[in-house]
C-alpha positions as CSV (number, residue, x, y, z in Angstrom):
1,M,-150.7,-170.5,86.0
2,S,-153.4,-170.8,87.7
3,S,-152.3,-171.5,91.4
4,T,-153.2,-169.5,94.7
5,I,-149.7,-170.4,96.2
6,R,-148.3,-166.6,97.3
7,F,-144.8,-165.9,98.0
8,L,-143.2,-162.4,99.3
9,M,-140.0,-161.6,97.6
10,C,-137.0,-159.2,97.7
11,P,-135.6,-158.0,95.0
12,P,-131.2,-157.8,96.2
13,D,-130.8,-154.2,94.7
14,Y,-128.6,-153.3,98.2
15,Y,-127.6,-157.2,98.5
16,D,-124.1,-157.5,100.1
17,V,-122.1,-159.1,103.0
18,D,-121.3,-156.4,105.0
19,Y,-121.1,-158.1,108.4
20,V,-120.5,-161.7,110.3
21,I,-123.9,-162.7,112.2
22,N,-122.9,-166.3,111.3
23,P,-120.4,-168.7,110.1
24,W,-121.5,-168.9,106.3
25,M,-120.7,-165.0,106.7
26,E,-117.0,-165.5,107.5
27,G,-114.4,-164.6,105.1
28,N,-117.5,-163.4,102.9
29,V,-117.6,-159.7,103.8
30,H,-117.8,-157.6,100.4
31,K,-117.4,-160.8,98.7
32,S,-120.3,-161.6,96.9
33,S,-120.6,-160.7,93.0
34,R,-123.4,-158.1,92.8
35,D,-124.2,-159.1,88.8
36,R,-124.3,-163.0,89.5
37,A,-126.1,-162.3,92.9
38,V,-129.2,-160.3,90.9
39,E,-128.8,-162.9,88.5
40,Q,-129.0,-165.9,90.6
41,W,-132.3,-163.8,92.3
42,H,-133.9,-163.3,89.1
43,Q,-133.6,-167.5,88.1
44,L,-135.3,-168.6,91.1
45,F,-138.0,-165.3,90.8
46,H,-139.0,-166.7,87.3
47,I,-139.1,-170.3,88.4
48,I,-141.0,-169.3,91.4
49,K,-143.5,-167.1,88.9
50,E,-144.2,-170.4,86.8
51,H,-145.7,-172.2,89.8
52,A,-147.1,-169.4,92.1
53,I,-147.8,-165.8,92.6
54,V,-144.6,-163.8,93.9
55,D,-145.6,-160.5,95.7
56,L,-142.6,-158.1,96.0
57,V,-141.6,-155.7,98.7
58,K,-139.2,-152.4,97.7
59,P,-135.9,-153.0,98.7
60,Q,-133.8,-150.4,101.0
61,P,-131.0,-149.2,101.7
62,G,-128.7,-150.3,105.2
63,V,-130.4,-153.2,105.3
64,P,-129.0,-155.9,102.7
65,D,-130.1,-158.9,104.3
66,M,-133.5,-157.8,103.9
67,V,-133.5,-159.9,100.7
68,F,-134.0,-162.8,102.7
69,T,-137.9,-162.7,103.4
70,A,-138.3,-165.7,105.1
71,N,-137.1,-163.3,108.4
72,A,-140.0,-160.8,107.7
73,G,-142.8,-162.7,110.0
74,L,-144.4,-165.4,109.7
75,V,-148.1,-165.7,108.5
76,L,-151.0,-168.1,108.9
77,G,-154.3,-166.3,106.9
78,N,-154.8,-162.8,107.4
79,N,-152.3,-162.7,110.9
80,V,-148.6,-162.0,110.8
81,V,-146.0,-162.6,113.4
82,L,-143.5,-159.3,112.7
83,S,-140.2,-160.7,113.3
84,R,-137.7,-159.8,116.3
85,F,-134.3,-159.4,114.9
86,Y,-131.5,-161.2,117.2
87,H,-128.6,-159.3,116.0
88,K,-129.1,-155.2,116.0
89,E,-127.6,-155.7,112.3
90,R,-131.2,-156.6,110.9
91,Q,-133.5,-155.0,113.5
92,G,-133.7,-152.2,110.7
93,E,-135.8,-154.4,108.1
94,E,-138.9,-154.5,111.1
95,P,-140.7,-151.3,110.1
96,F,-140.3,-151.8,106.5
97,F,-142.0,-155.2,106.5
98,K,-144.4,-154.3,109.2
99,Q,-145.7,-151.2,107.2
100,W,-145.7,-154.0,104.3
101,F,-148.0,-155.9,105.9
102,E,-150.1,-153.4,107.3
103,E,-150.5,-152.3,103.8
104,Q,-152.3,-155.4,102.7
105,G,-154.6,-155.2,105.3
106,Y,-152.8,-158.4,107.8
107,R,-153.6,-157.9,111.2
108,V,-149.8,-157.5,112.4
109,Y,-148.6,-159.5,116.3
110,E,-145.4,-157.7,117.8
111,L,-143.4,-159.2,120.2
112,P,-141.2,-157.6,123.1
113,K,-138.7,-156.3,121.7
114,D,-136.2,-158.3,124.1
115,L,-138.2,-161.3,122.8
116,P,-136.0,-162.3,119.3
117,F,-138.2,-164.5,116.7
118,E,-137.4,-164.7,113.6
119,G,-140.4,-165.5,111.2
120,A,-140.3,-168.2,108.6
121,G,-136.9,-168.7,109.2
122,D,-137.1,-170.4,112.5
123,A,-141.0,-171.6,112.2
124,L,-142.3,-173.6,109.5
125,F,-145.5,-174.8,108.9
126,D,-146.9,-178.3,108.0
127,R,-147.5,-178.6,104.7
128,E,-150.8,-180.5,105.7
129,G,-152.0,-177.5,108.1
130,R,-151.2,-179.8,111.3
131,W,-149.1,-178.2,113.6
132,L,-146.6,-175.3,113.6
133,W,-142.4,-176.4,113.5
134,A,-140.9,-173.5,115.6
135,G,-136.8,-173.6,115.8
136,Y,-134.9,-171.9,119.0
137,G,-131.4,-172.2,119.7
138,F,-129.7,-169.3,118.1
139,R,-132.0,-166.7,116.7
140,S,-135.1,-167.3,118.3
141,E,-136.5,-167.8,122.1
142,L,-138.2,-170.3,123.1
143,E,-140.6,-168.4,125.2
144,T,-142.1,-167.1,121.8
145,H,-143.3,-170.2,120.9
146,P,-146.6,-170.1,123.3
147,M,-147.3,-166.5,122.4
148,I,-147.3,-168.0,118.3
149,A,-149.6,-170.9,119.1
150,R,-152.0,-168.2,120.8
151,W,-152.0,-165.9,118.2
152,L,-152.2,-168.2,115.5
153,D,-154.1,-170.8,116.8
154,I,-152.5,-173.6,115.9
155,E,-150.2,-176.7,118.1
156,V,-146.5,-175.7,118.0
157,L,-143.6,-178.3,118.0
158,S,-140.7,-176.7,119.6
159,L,-137.1,-178.0,118.3
160,R,-133.7,-177.0,119.3
161,L,-130.9,-176.2,116.9
162,M,-127.5,-177.5,118.2
163,D,-125.2,-176.7,115.3
164,E,-124.5,-173.2,114.7
165,R,-124.3,-173.7,111.2
166,F,-127.9,-174.3,110.8
167,Y,-129.0,-171.2,112.9
168,H,-132.2,-171.2,111.3
169,L,-134.6,-173.7,111.3
170,D,-135.3,-173.4,107.7
171,T,-132.1,-174.2,106.8
172,C,-132.3,-177.6,107.9
173,F,-135.9,-178.6,108.2
174,C,-137.6,-178.6,105.3
175,P,-141.9,-179.8,105.1
176,L,-142.6,-180.8,101.9
177,S,-146.2,-181.9,100.1
178,D,-148.0,-185.2,101.3
179,G,-146.5,-185.4,105.0
180,Y,-143.0,-185.6,103.9
181,L,-140.5,-184.1,105.4
182,L,-136.8,-183.1,104.4
183,Y,-134.4,-182.5,107.3
184,Y,-130.4,-182.7,108.9
185,P,-131.0,-184.9,112.0
186,G,-127.5,-183.5,112.9
187,A,-128.9,-180.2,113.1
188,F,-131.1,-181.0,116.1
189,D,-130.6,-182.0,120.0
190,S,-132.2,-185.9,120.7
191,Y,-135.2,-184.7,122.4
192,S,-135.9,-183.0,119.1
193,N,-135.2,-185.8,117.1
194,R,-137.4,-187.9,118.8
195,L,-139.9,-185.6,118.8
196,I,-139.8,-185.6,115.1
197,E,-139.6,-189.2,114.4
198,L,-143.0,-189.5,116.7
199,R,-144.6,-187.1,114.4
200,V,-143.4,-188.3,110.8
201,P,-143.5,-191.9,109.9
202,N,-140.2,-193.4,109.1
203,E,-141.6,-193.6,105.4
204,K,-142.1,-190.4,105.4
205,R,-138.7,-188.8,106.9
206,I,-136.0,-188.2,104.2
207,A,-133.3,-187.2,106.8
208,I,-130.4,-186.0,104.1
209,K,-126.5,-186.4,104.8
210,E,-124.0,-183.8,105.8
211,E,-122.7,-183.1,101.8
212,D,-126.2,-181.8,100.9
213,A,-127.2,-180.1,104.3
214,V,-124.0,-177.9,103.5
215,N,-125.5,-177.0,100.1
216,F,-128.7,-175.9,101.8
217,A,-130.5,-179.1,99.9
218,C,-133.1,-178.3,102.9
219,N,-133.8,-174.4,102.3
220,A,-135.8,-175.2,99.8
221,V,-138.9,-174.1,98.1
222,N,-142.0,-176.7,98.1
223,I,-144.8,-176.0,95.6
224,D,-147.1,-178.9,95.7
225,H,-144.6,-181.4,94.4
226,I,-142.3,-179.7,92.8
227,I,-139.0,-178.6,95.2
228,I,-136.7,-175.7,94.4
229,L,-133.3,-175.9,95.4
230,N,-129.7,-174.6,95.5
231,K,-127.8,-178.4,94.7
232,A,-128.6,-181.9,95.6
233,S,-126.7,-184.9,95.1
234,D,-127.3,-187.6,93.1
235,E,-128.6,-189.9,96.0
236,L,-131.0,-187.6,97.6
237,K,-132.8,-186.5,93.8
238,Q,-133.7,-190.2,93.4
239,Q,-134.5,-190.4,96.6
240,L,-137.0,-187.3,96.6
241,G,-138.2,-188.8,92.7
242,A,-138.6,-191.9,94.7
243,V,-141.7,-190.4,96.2
244,G,-143.0,-188.3,93.3
245,F,-141.3,-184.9,94.1
246,Q,-139.5,-183.1,91.3
247,L,-136.5,-181.0,92.3
248,I,-135.6,-177.7,90.1
249,E,-131.8,-176.9,90.8
250,T,-130.7,-173.1,90.5
251,P,-127.5,-171.9,91.7
252,L,-127.6,-169.8,94.5
253,T,-124.2,-169.1,96.0
254,E,-123.6,-166.0,96.1
255,F,-126.4,-165.6,99.1
256,M,-125.0,-168.8,100.5
257,K,-122.2,-166.6,101.3
258,A,-124.9,-165.3,103.9
259,G,-126.3,-168.3,105.0
260,G,-128.9,-168.3,103.0
261,A,-130.3,-170.1,99.5
262,A,-134.0,-170.4,98.4
263,K,-136.1,-170.9,101.1
264,C,-134.4,-167.8,102.9
265,L,-135.2,-165.7,99.8
266,T,-138.8,-166.3,100.0
267,L,-141.7,-166.1,102.2
268,R,-145.2,-168.0,102.1
269,V,-147.5,-166.3,102.6
270,T,-150.8,-168.6,102.0
271,E,-150.2,-171.4,104.2
272,P,-153.3,-174.2,104.7
273,I,-155.6,-173.3,107.1
274,R,-157.5,-176.3,109.1
275,E,-160.3,-175.6,111.2
276,E,-160.0,-178.1,113.7
277,V,-156.7,-177.7,114.6
278,H,-156.5,-175.3,117.4
279,A,-153.7,-173.8,119.7
280,G,-151.3,-175.7,121.6
281,A,-147.8,-175.6,122.8
282,A,-146.0,-178.0,124.9
283,V,-143.9,-175.3,126.0
284,E,-143.4,-174.8,129.9
285,S,-142.1,-172.2,132.1
286,R,-141.2,-172.4,136.1
287,V,-139.5,-169.7,138.6
288,I,-136.6,-171.1,140.8
289,R,-134.6,-169.1,143.5
290,M,-131.0,-169.6,144.5
291,E,-129.0,-168.2,147.1
292,G,-125.1,-168.1,148.4
293,H,-122.2,-167.2,146.8
294,L,-123.4,-167.2,143.4
295,L,-120.8,-165.8,141.2
296,D,-117.7,-166.3,143.1
297,A,-118.5,-170.1,143.9
298,G,-120.0,-170.2,139.8
299,L,-123.5,-171.5,141.0
300,I,-125.5,-169.3,138.9
301,N,-123.3,-169.8,135.6
302,Q,-123.7,-173.6,135.8
303,A,-127.3,-173.5,136.2
304,L,-127.7,-171.1,133.5
305,D,-125.6,-173.4,131.5
306,L,-127.3,-176.3,132.6
307,I,-130.9,-175.0,131.5
308,V,-129.8,-174.0,128.2
309,E,-127.5,-177.4,127.7
310,G,-130.7,-179.0,128.6
311,G,-132.8,-177.5,126.3
312,G,-134.5,-174.8,127.8
313,S,-134.1,-171.1,127.8
314,F,-133.9,-168.5,131.4
315,Q,-134.8,-165.2,131.9
316,V,-133.3,-163.4,135.1
317,L,-136.2,-162.0,137.4
318,S,-134.2,-160.3,139.3
319,F,-130.0,-160.8,141.4
320,N,-129.1,-159.2,144.4
321,L,-125.4,-159.3,144.8
322,G,-124.2,-159.5,148.3
323,E,-122.2,-156.2,148.8
324,Q,-119.7,-158.0,150.9
325,R,-117.2,-160.5,150.6
326,Q,-119.3,-162.6,153.3
327,S,-122.7,-161.9,152.1
328,T,-124.4,-164.0,149.8
329,S,-126.4,-163.4,147.0
330,S,-130.0,-164.1,145.6
331,A,-131.6,-164.7,142.2
332,E,-134.8,-165.2,140.7
333,V,-134.8,-167.2,136.9
334,K,-137.9,-167.7,135.1
335,V,-137.1,-171.3,133.3
336,T,-138.9,-172.3,129.9
337,A,-138.6,-176.0,128.4
338,P,-139.5,-177.4,125.5
339,S,-142.2,-180.2,127.7
340,H,-143.0,-181.0,130.7
341,D,-140.2,-184.0,130.3
342,V,-137.5,-181.4,129.4
343,M,-138.7,-179.2,132.5
344,E,-138.7,-182.1,135.2
345,T,-135.2,-182.9,134.1
346,L,-134.0,-179.8,134.1
347,M,-135.5,-178.7,137.7
348,S,-133.9,-182.2,139.2
349,Q,-130.8,-180.7,137.9
350,L,-131.1,-177.4,139.3
351,I,-132.9,-178.8,142.8
352,D,-128.9,-180.6,142.9
353,L,-127.5,-177.0,142.3
354,G,-129.6,-175.9,145.1
355,A,-132.2,-174.3,143.6
356,L,-135.5,-173.5,145.7
357,P,-139.2,-172.7,144.4
358,P,-140.7,-169.5,145.1
359,P,-141.6,-169.2,149.0
360,Q,-145.2,-170.7,149.0
361,E,-145.3,-171.5,145.9
362,V,-145.7,-175.5,146.4
363,C,-147.9,-176.3,149.5
364,D,-147.3,-180.2,148.8
365,I,-145.3,-182.7,147.1
366,N,-146.4,-184.8,144.8
367,Y,-147.0,-188.6,145.0
368,E,-148.2,-191.6,144.2
369,V,-148.8,-194.6,146.0
370,V,-147.0,-198.4,145.2
371,T,-148.9,-200.7,144.0
372,Q,-146.3,-203.5,143.0
373,A,-143.8,-204.2,145.8
374,G,-140.5,-203.5,144.9
375,V,-141.7,-201.3,142.1
376,A,-141.9,-197.3,142.1
377,P,-144.6,-194.8,140.3
378,D,-143.3,-193.9,137.0
379,D,-141.4,-190.4,137.0
380,F,-140.4,-190.8,140.9
381,Y,-138.0,-188.8,142.4
382,V,-134.7,-190.1,142.5
383,T,-132.6,-189.0,145.8
384,T,-129.2,-187.7,145.8
385,I,-126.3,-187.8,148.8
386,Y,-127.5,-184.4,149.7
387,P,-129.8,-183.8,152.9
388,T,-133.3,-183.5,151.0
389,E,-136.4,-181.7,152.3
390,V,-140.1,-182.1,151.1
391,R,-142.8,-180.0,151.0
392,V,-145.9,-181.8,153.2
393,K,-148.8,-179.8,154.2
394,C,-146.9,-176.0,153.6
395,T,-144.2,-177.8,155.8
396,W,-140.6,-178.5,154.7
397,V,-139.8,-181.9,156.2
398,R,-136.8,-183.4,156.4
399,V,-136.0,-186.7,154.2
400,Q,-134.5,-189.3,156.8
401,N,-131.6,-192.5,156.4
402,Q,-130.9,-189.9,153.4
403,R,-129.0,-192.0,150.4
404,M,-128.3,-191.6,146.8
405,D,-130.2,-193.5,144.6
406,A,-133.6,-194.4,146.3
407,A,-136.9,-193.5,146.4
408,I,-138.7,-191.2,149.1
409,V,-141.6,-192.1,150.7
410,V,-144.0,-190.0,152.9
411,D,-146.5,-190.3,155.9
412,E,-148.7,-187.3,155.8
413,E,-150.2,-188.3,159.1
414,T,-146.7,-188.5,160.9
415,M,-145.3,-185.5,158.7
416,T,-142.2,-187.8,158.1
417,A,-140.3,-188.9,154.8
418,Q,-137.7,-191.5,154.2
419,C,-135.4,-192.6,151.4
420,K,-136.2,-196.4,150.5
421,L,-134.6,-198.8,148.3
422,L,-136.7,-199.9,145.3
423,R,-136.8,-203.9,146.6
424,D,-138.1,-202.3,149.8
425,L,-140.7,-200.4,148.4
426,K,-144.5,-202.3,149.5
427,P,-148.0,-201.8,148.5
428,G,-149.5,-198.6,149.9
429,D,-146.6,-196.6,150.2
430,R,-146.7,-193.2,148.9
431,V,-143.6,-192.3,146.9
432,V,-142.6,-188.7,145.7
433,V,-143.1,-188.1,141.9
434,G,-142.2,-185.8,140.1
435,V,-140.1,-182.7,141.4
436,E,-142.7,-179.9,142.8
437,G,-141.9,-179.1,146.5
438,I,-138.2,-180.7,146.5
439,R,-135.1,-178.9,147.8
440,T,-131.6,-180.1,148.8
441,I,-130.7,-178.4,151.7
442,R,-126.0,-177.5,151.7
443,K,-124.3,-175.0,153.7
444,T,-122.9,-172.2,151.7
445,E,-119.2,-173.4,152.1
446,S,-120.7,-176.8,150.5
447,R,-121.7,-174.9,147.8
448,E,-118.5,-173.2,147.1
449,Q,-116.5,-176.0,147.6
450,R,-118.5,-177.8,144.8
451,N,-116.7,-179.4,142.2
452,T,-117.8,-177.5,139.1
453,Q,-118.2,-180.7,137.0
454,E,-121.9,-182.1,136.4
455,F,-122.2,-184.8,139.0
456,S,-121.8,-188.4,137.0
457,F,-120.3,-191.9,137.4
458,M,-117.7,-191.8,134.0
459,G,-115.9,-188.8,133.1
460,A,-112.6,-190.6,131.8
461,G,-112.2,-191.4,128.3
462,V,-111.4,-194.8,127.0
463,S,-107.5,-195.8,128.2
464,S,-105.1,-196.3,124.6
465,E,-104.8,-199.8,123.5
466,R,-102.3,-201.2,120.5
467,R,-102.9,-203.9,117.6
468,V,-104.5,-207.1,118.3
469,E,-105.7,-208.0,114.9
470,L,-103.4,-211.0,115.2
471,V,-104.5,-212.9,118.1
472,V,-108.4,-211.5,117.3
473,E,-107.5,-213.4,113.6
474,Q,-106.9,-216.4,115.7
475,I,-110.0,-216.3,117.6
476,A,-112.2,-215.4,115.7
477,W,-111.1,-218.8,113.7
478,E,-111.7,-220.8,116.7
479,L,-114.9,-219.4,117.1
480,R,-116.1,-220.4,113.5
481,Q,-115.3,-223.5,114.0
482,I,-116.9,-224.2,117.4
483,R,-120.1,-222.9,116.0
484,D,-119.8,-224.6,112.6
485,Q,-119.8,-228.0,114.9
486,R,-122.4,-227.1,117.1
487,G,-120.0,-226.7,120.0
488,K,-120.6,-224.3,123.0
489,V,-119.2,-220.5,123.9
490,V,-119.4,-219.2,127.2
491,V,-119.3,-215.5,127.6
492,T,-118.5,-213.5,130.7
493,A,-119.1,-210.0,130.3
494,G,-118.7,-207.0,132.0
495,P,-120.7,-203.6,132.1
496,V,-117.5,-202.2,130.5
497,V,-118.5,-203.9,127.5
498,I,-121.4,-201.6,127.1
499,H,-119.4,-198.4,128.0
500,T,-116.7,-199.1,125.6
501,G,-119.2,-199.4,122.9
502,G,-118.6,-203.4,122.4
503,G,-122.5,-204.1,122.9
504,E,-123.8,-204.2,119.6
505,H,-120.8,-206.2,118.8
506,L,-121.6,-208.7,121.5
507,S,-125.2,-208.4,120.2
508,K,-124.3,-209.5,116.9
509,L,-122.2,-212.5,118.6
510,I,-125.4,-214.0,120.1
511,R,-127.4,-213.1,116.7
512,E,-125.1,-215.1,114.7
513,G,-124.7,-218.2,117.0
514,Y,-121.8,-218.0,118.2
515,V,-122.5,-217.9,122.2
516,Q,-124.3,-220.6,123.7
517,A,-124.3,-219.1,127.7
518,L,-123.8,-215.6,128.9
519,L,-122.6,-214.7,132.5
520,G,-122.5,-211.4,134.0
521,G,-123.8,-209.4,136.9
522,N,-126.7,-207.2,137.4
523,A,-124.4,-203.9,135.7
524,I,-123.7,-205.7,132.4
525,A,-128.1,-206.1,131.8
526,V,-128.8,-202.6,133.4
527,H,-126.4,-200.9,131.2
528,D,-127.0,-202.8,128.0
529,I,-131.0,-202.1,128.7
530,E,-130.1,-198.5,129.7
531,Q,-128.6,-198.4,126.1
532,A,-131.0,-199.9,124.7
533,L,-133.9,-197.9,126.2
534,L,-132.3,-194.1,126.3
535,G,-128.8,-194.4,124.7
536,T,-127.1,-194.2,127.4
537,S,-124.7,-196.3,129.6
538,L,-124.3,-195.0,133.2
539,G,-125.5,-191.6,132.2
540,V,-123.3,-191.2,129.2
541,D,-124.3,-190.6,125.7
542,M,-123.0,-193.8,123.7
543,K,-123.0,-192.0,120.2
544,R,-121.4,-188.8,121.6
545,G,-119.4,-190.1,124.2
546,V,-120.1,-187.2,126.5
547,S,-122.3,-186.9,130.2
548,V,-126.4,-186.1,129.8
549,R,-127.5,-183.9,132.6
550,G,-129.1,-185.9,135.1
551,G,-128.0,-189.0,133.5
552,H,-127.1,-190.7,136.8
553,R,-130.5,-191.5,137.3
554,H,-131.1,-193.6,133.9
555,H,-130.3,-196.7,135.5
556,L,-132.7,-196.5,138.2
557,K,-135.2,-195.7,135.8
558,V,-134.5,-198.8,133.7
559,I,-134.4,-201.3,136.3
560,N,-138.1,-200.2,137.5
561,T,-139.2,-200.8,134.1
562,I,-137.9,-204.0,134.0
563,R,-138.9,-205.0,137.7
564,R,-142.7,-203.7,136.2
565,C,-142.8,-206.1,133.9
566,G,-141.5,-208.9,136.1
567,S,-138.5,-209.9,134.0
568,I,-135.7,-209.6,130.9
569,A,-137.5,-212.0,128.9
570,N,-141.2,-210.6,129.6
571,A,-139.8,-207.1,128.7
572,V,-139.1,-208.3,125.3
573,E,-142.3,-210.3,124.8
574,Q,-144.4,-207.1,125.7
575,G,-142.1,-205.2,123.3
576,V,-140.7,-202.8,125.6
577,L,-137.0,-204.1,125.5
578,T,-136.4,-204.4,121.5
579,S,-133.0,-204.4,121.3
580,G,-129.4,-205.2,123.0
581,I,-127.6,-208.0,124.5
582,F,-130.6,-209.3,126.6
583,Y,-132.7,-208.8,124.1
584,E,-131.0,-211.2,121.6
585,C,-130.1,-213.7,124.5
586,V,-134.0,-213.9,124.9
587,R,-134.8,-214.1,120.8
588,H,-132.3,-216.7,120.6
589,R,-132.9,-218.8,123.6
590,V,-129.1,-218.2,125.0
591,P,-129.5,-218.7,128.5
592,F,-127.7,-216.2,130.9
593,A,-127.0,-215.7,134.4
594,L,-126.4,-212.6,136.7
595,A,-124.9,-212.9,139.5
596,G,-125.7,-210.5,142.2
597,S,-123.2,-208.0,144.6
598,I,-123.6,-205.8,147.4
599,R,-123.1,-202.9,145.4
600,D,-126.1,-203.5,143.0
601,D,-128.9,-201.1,142.7
602,G,-132.6,-202.9,142.0
603,P,-131.7,-205.5,141.4
604,L,-133.3,-206.7,138.1
605,P,-135.5,-209.3,138.8
606,D,-133.2,-211.8,136.9
607,T,-130.6,-211.2,139.1
608,Q,-129.4,-214.0,141.4
609,M,-128.9,-212.2,144.7
610,D,-128.0,-215.4,146.4
611,L,-124.3,-215.8,145.6
612,I,-124.4,-220.0,146.8
613,K,-127.3,-220.0,143.6
614,A,-125.4,-218.0,141.4
615,Q,-122.2,-219.9,141.8
616,E,-124.4,-223.1,141.1
617,E,-125.9,-221.7,138.0
618,Y,-122.7,-220.6,136.8
619,A,-121.5,-224.0,136.8
620,R,-124.4,-225.4,135.5
621,L,-124.0,-223.4,131.9
622,I,-120.6,-223.9,131.8
623,Q,-121.1,-227.5,131.7
624,G,-120.0,-228.5,128.1
625,A,-118.1,-225.2,126.8
626,D,-115.1,-225.4,124.5
627,L,-114.6,-222.0,125.2
628,I,-114.5,-219.3,127.4
629,L,-114.7,-215.6,126.3
630,M,-113.9,-213.0,129.1
631,L,-114.6,-209.7,128.9
632,S,-113.5,-206.8,131.2
633,S,-115.2,-208.2,134.7
634,M,-112.2,-209.1,137.0
635,L,-114.4,-210.8,139.7
636,H,-116.6,-212.9,137.4
637,S,-113.8,-213.5,135.2
638,I,-111.6,-215.3,137.6
639,G,-114.7,-216.8,139.5
640,V,-115.3,-218.7,136.5
641,G,-112.0,-219.5,136.0
642,N,-111.9,-221.1,139.4
643,M,-114.9,-223.2,138.3
644,T,-113.7,-223.9,135.0
645,P,-112.2,-227.7,134.4
646,A,-109.0,-228.2,132.4
647,G,-109.3,-228.1,128.9
648,V,-111.5,-225.5,128.3
649,K,-110.1,-223.1,126.1
650,M,-110.6,-219.2,128.3
651,V,-109.8,-216.1,126.0
652,C,-109.6,-212.8,128.9
653,V,-109.9,-209.4,127.2
654,D,-108.6,-206.7,129.6
655,I,-107.2,-203.2,129.7
656,N,-105.9,-204.4,133.0
657,P,-102.9,-206.4,132.6
658,A,-103.3,-207.5,136.4
659,V,-106.5,-209.1,135.4
660,V,-105.2,-211.1,132.5
661,T,-102.4,-212.3,134.7
662,K,-104.5,-213.3,137.6
663,L,-106.1,-215.7,135.1
664,S,-103.1,-217.4,133.6
665,D,-101.6,-217.5,137.3
666,R,-104.1,-220.3,137.8
667,G,-102.6,-222.5,136.1
668,S,-104.7,-222.6,132.9
669,I,-102.3,-223.5,129.5
670,E,-105.3,-223.2,127.2
671,S,-106.2,-219.5,128.5
672,V,-105.1,-216.6,125.8
673,G,-104.5,-213.2,127.3
674,V,-105.3,-210.0,125.5
675,V,-104.9,-206.5,126.9
676,T,-106.7,-204.2,124.9
677,D,-109.8,-202.2,125.1
678,V,-112.5,-204.6,125.1
679,G,-114.9,-202.6,122.7
680,L,-112.0,-202.7,120.1
681,F,-111.4,-206.0,120.7
682,L,-114.8,-207.2,119.9
683,S,-115.2,-204.6,117.0
684,L,-111.9,-206.5,115.5
685,L,-113.5,-210.1,116.2
686,V,-116.8,-209.3,114.5
687,Q,-114.8,-207.7,111.6
688,Q,-112.9,-210.8,111.2
689,L,-115.2,-213.3,111.3
690,N,-117.4,-211.2,108.6
691,K,-114.3,-212.0,106.5
692,L,-114.8,-216.2,107.1
693,T,-117.5,-218.2,105.3
694,S,-119.1,-221.3,106.8
695,P,-122.2,-223.2,105.6
696,Y,-123.5,-222.8,109.1
697,Q,-127.5,-221.5,109.1
698,I,-128.4,-219.4,112.0
699,A,-131.4,-220.5,113.9
700,Q,-134.8,-218.5,113.3
701,P,-135.6,-216.6,116.7
702,V,-138.4,-217.5,118.1
């Protein structure tokens, strides 16, 4: 064996599950077999020794988890960042690891004692030496990342862990040779998954399933093209084999009882170093100040929860508690975020809670000049209903015409600021961007009475539904027959289609030639495009079904993006919009008409705000229709019903029986009413269509 790769391991002389500090230890205290653990450790030791050099650190009584040497520290070249353990049960390991590193001649960097960081368990080098992946969320603090970047002179990419089973980064993430990555996406938040996708090409990402994740397939030792792990499914073996990796399985079940496997039991001390790579960390910190009845109104808890749930971390710098009931409290909190974008989002939400910058920290807001009528600059601040002040020439200026979902335009000459809707913006307007120098002003009583729920448009779940398979079967048969005969189906759809998860199904109907025209309002298009671009609908994460912090601003951002492009079709042609209902309409030349209303934000450039013209467009597209499918849009459905001649079949789907009844009461004997959740209906409809066969050939998109 001529390899120069070295690992540090610790014999399991004192290993046992003595306490519970992670979910894997639950129910396993003193249930690990010492003999079997020794046997499994030696098997791993000899396998690694065949391919690399192994150094040993002497085990010590009283610290049973010292066997997991991945947590000793983080080594690059002759430098090591010593671990600061989160749990007191493991803190006793620190001096023994420090002694070993010093005896080997390493330069040891030590973090403050109150700033946890658990070494190579939470920090993994790209196997090409390009950057360091660093985890946070359970055992390591985000604030350590800039220090590590500076000490080791390497770029640090921060990843937030979300699943307590995968409490260390190395339990769910394994960089491999040649730029490949083995990881479990479910362990990370959406921001981290996007970061991973940006840095690692799709063909290099090997995303594993939960069955492999819980067998610690990612907690593997990679030596060149050899991967040593506890266990892998046949599917994963095939995936890795197909790209040139050789897998060696070695049982490590006794160590899994403590929450570790192959990688946890080793520390690689020879990491690749690239001379052209230098320090860098996107981590950003800011200080906020909060005043009011912080405890009894729950404001401080809301703020701290918001920071953590939004992907950041915090440090309370000071807290002055009011001495009497009527007294107010104040606090200064240091907020840390993994990137500027995340920080801006957090600060927007904290401003909504009344957070203020420290006195005199910000003298002026940031603004950009409007260059295109009706289009705000990127990152423009979206207003709320609360009275707002902005910092202009070191003076707080009250924003006039306060309203929700607008931009703030400032005039430094007159020292004024006002809310303006997107459509009212003119070239030359100075629009506030970012969150610096902005504060909301609310009375103390307002804060106390503030609902503890986060501000959002949607908070309730979808109503229950009944079985509709039989009527769906008939509708599917009619749709297939109309399509095969080159007939015409018109769909009228409301935004509930998106909210209930029906967007992907309606997209498929359009893509496969079942829809020849689409009618709706501004909302269906905005929410469809919001889902396509941001994964949310009215700020609700469409995969997890929960409100996203600050998500109520998403629809304004989407409207602004499409307005910049000039139209939905332009957004498709420019590659901005690449999926969704309206993407499919453009790609497959399915005409659509969007009728505006008084409540529409923006609106989108395609939305016809002249009601008479919108009605004419609706009537034109309805001509020659064989069937109209009305999906949860009461006003548009009734309007379409009123302008549709007899003889046209109509299917009205709505969770509200009154909507279906109103349509039927208009005397349309060809109408079918389906009282159910529209998302369920579309899902069942697509399933039923898939069962049918037809010689129809779908036209290729243009």
